[in-house]
N, C-alpha and C positions, 0 to 999 in steps of 0.2 A: 504494500500500500504506500503510495507517495503522499505522505502527510504534509510535505512542505512544497508541493508542486506550485510553480509560479511565484515562489518566494526567493528573495535575495538575502544571503547571510554574510556578515562580516565576522571574521575570527581574528582577534588581536592576540598575538603570541602563539604562532602556529608552527612550532617545531613538530617532529614526528611522534612525540609522545602525546601529551594531553591535547594541545590545540589542533594538531594534525589529525588526531583521531576524531575529535569533535567535528572538524571540517568534513572528514570522510563520512561520518554518520549523517550529518545534515545533508550532504550531497546525495547519499543513497536514498534519502527521503524526497529527493526532487529539487532541492535548493540549488541555486547558482551561487558560487562562492567568491568572496573577496578575502584573500589571505594576506594578513599583515604581520610582519615580524621585524624586529630591529636588526636581525641578521638576514641579509639578502639570500644567502645560501639556504637557510631554513624555509623561507617563503617559496623560493623556486622549487625546492625539493617537494614541498607539499603540493604545489600546483601541478608539478610533473606527475606525481602519484595520482591526483584526482583526475587529471586528463587521461591517464592510462586506463582509468576505470570508466571512461566515457562521460565524465562530469564536466560541466563548464566552470572554469575558475580563472581568476586573474590574481596577480601578486603585486604587493607594494612593500617597500621598506620604509619603516617609520618608527620613531620613538613615541610611544603612546603617552609619555609624560610631557611632550612638547605640543602645545596647542596648534602652532602653525602646521605641524606635520599631520596631526590628526584631522584638522580641518581640510587639509589638502587631499588626504586619501578618501575622506568621505565625499568631497566634491568630485573627485575623479571617478569614484565608484558610481555616483549618480549619473555622471556623463556616460558611463559605459552601460549601465543597466537600467537607469531611469527610476530606480527605487531602492530602498533599504527596508527590510522587514525584520531582520534578526541580527542581534549583535551578541557575540560571545567574547568576553574579555578575560584572557588568562595571562596578561602581561605582568611583569614585576621582577624585581631583583632583591634577593635576600642578603642581609648583613647580620652576622652573629657577633655579639659582644656583651660582656657583663655591663651593667649600667655604669659602674664606676670607671670603666675604660671606654665609654661610648665616644666615638668620633662624630662630631656634629655633622660633618659633610656626608658621612655614610648614613647617619640617621635620616637626614633630609632626603638623600637619594632613595632610601627604602620607602619613605612616606610618599615621595613623588611617584615612584615607579608603580605603586599599588593604588593608593587612595586618589592621588591627583590624576593618574591615568584613568582610573575608573570614572572620575567626574568628567574628564574631557571626552572619553569615548561615549559616555551617556549624553552629554550636552550636545555634541555635534550630530550624533546619530538621531537623537530625538528631534532635533530641529529639522533634519531631513525627512523624518517620518511625518512630522506635523505638516510640513510644507506640501508633501505629496498625499496627505490624507491617509497614511498607512497606520493601521493599529498594530504596532510592532511589539516585539519581545526583546528585552535587554537582559542578559545573564552575566553575572560576574562570578568568577571562581574565587572562593575563599579557602580557608584551611581551618583545622581545629584551633590554630593559633588565633583566630578571630574570637574564640569563645573562652580560651583559657590563658592563664599566665604560663610563661615558659622561661626557665633560667637561660640566660644569655640570648634570649630572643625578644627583648623589649621592642626593638625597632620593628621587627616583623609582626609581632602581635599587635602593636599600636597601628601599623599600617593596615593590616587585615581587619582589625576591629573597626577602624574608621571606615573602611570600604563597606563593611556590613551595615553600619548605621546610615552611611550615605545612601546605600541602595534602598533601604526602607524609606528614607525621606524622599528620594527620587521617585519611588513608586507612588507616593502620595501626590507629589507635584504633577506627575504625568498621567494619573488615573483618568482625569476628565478628557484627555486626548485619546483614551483607549490604548495607551502604551503601558505595558507591564514591565516591571523590574523585579527580578528575583535573583537569588544566589544559590550556589552549590558548594557544600562543605565536605571535602574528603579529609581523611587523615593521611598519615604517611603513605606514599604511593608505592606500589609494587615495583615500578621502574627505578626507584631509588636503589634497589638491590643490584642493578646492572652496572653501576659505576662506583660511586664513592663508598658504598656499603659492602662491596663484593669481598674485600679483604677480610672483613669481619666474619664472613661465612666460610671462606676457604683456608684461612691462615690458621694452622694448628697452634701457633704460638700467640694468637691474639690475646691481649690482656686489656681489661677495661681501663680506659684513661682515668686519671684521678680527678679530673675537673668535675665540679658539682653538677654541671648541666648535662652530663652524658647519660644516655640510655641506649641500650643495644637494640638491634632489630629483633632479637629474640624476646627482649622485654616487651617491645611494642606488639609483636605478634601474639604473645600470650595474653595480652590485654583486650584483644578484639574478639567479641563473642562469636562472630561468624568465621573466625579462625583463618582469615586470609587478609592480605592487603588489598585496598581498592586498586582497580586497573583503570587505565585511561578509557576503556570501553564502558566501564560503569558510569563515569562522568558523562561520556558521550550520550548514553541512553537517557540520563536525566536531562541533558541539554535538549535532546530531541523532544522530550515531553514538554519542557518549558517553552520551547519554540513553537509548538504545535497548538492547534485549536483545542486539544484535549485539556490544556491548562488555561483556557480562555478566561476563567474567573479566579485565577490565582495571581496575586501580586503582593510584593513586600515579603515574600516567604523565603525561607532558607531550607533547602533539601539536604539533609545529612547523608553522605555516601561514605559511611565509616564502619559498616558492619555492626552497629550498635554501640560503638565505643563511647559516644557522648552521653548515652543514657544509662549506662550501667553504674552500679555502685562503685565509687572510685577505688576502694581497696580490693575489690574482687578481681582476680586474674584467672579467667576461665581456663586458660591454657595450662595452669598448674595441675588441673584435674584431668584434662583431656589428653595431655601428652604432646600437643602440637609443639614443634620446635623449628627454629629457622634453618637448620642444616637439612632436615628431611624435606622441608618446604622447598628449599632451593633446588634440591635434586630433581624435582618434578617441574620446575619452572621453565617456561619458554619465553624468550624475549619477543616482544611484540612491537611493531611499528605501524602506526595508523590503524591500530585495532586488529591487525592480522598477525597470527602466530608465526614465529620463525624458529631459529635454532634454540636448543636448550641452553640455559644459563651456564650450567656446569657440564663438562664433557662426560 
């Protein structure tokens, strides 16, 4: 079923993991795509993949925290397609630091790349929707960081928390135009295991760092009631729902895509009784790009 037939979707932050997968799933439902990333190679790779699947897509390079660049890609997208119906925003840059060592420039960059980028993508896309009389859907990607405190993560939690409440307010501002604004909240993603977390899984000499902010992937996995990490495809399915008419009376809402993590009793670690563990989990894991399975993570 083509739930998004005759719709145009913009995806900000469109590398092959989350943003690229969302773009793929929106395109499968019939949407024509505008792919935007700060890295030209990422944008081009996503468009190349979409076109190989028979979907219509164009690419732009832009920094979503720069108003002139966001305004430009929205204007150019309107010239090309004549309308904008859906926006999915996954842009942002994380900085980790204890509060006592916080660098002001990095703090400001983190806030700009998430909350300011969210405001700008919403502002310019909503203007385009209103001008064309389109009753659109705007979706921002959050994180459990928007809902909890995290040691060494004050900049990130502040930026995501700001984006959460901005989205709620924007939903109220735009409701009379028929434009809906919602958010999606995953926890730590499965694709994090493919890069910076891989040594933790395969290194037999791995030792927990002494810093107070550390938690392992095994700690995280044991805390998720559904016993796995969210995948990019999980976010993409939620985005398709929020982009479609199936959610036409939903605005200002946040969809948790975290396997029950946010709602469990904090001290309970279900994995302690079920036996789930990161090493066994990783043995069965396949690397995915654009929501499609590839090779196994471990040989």
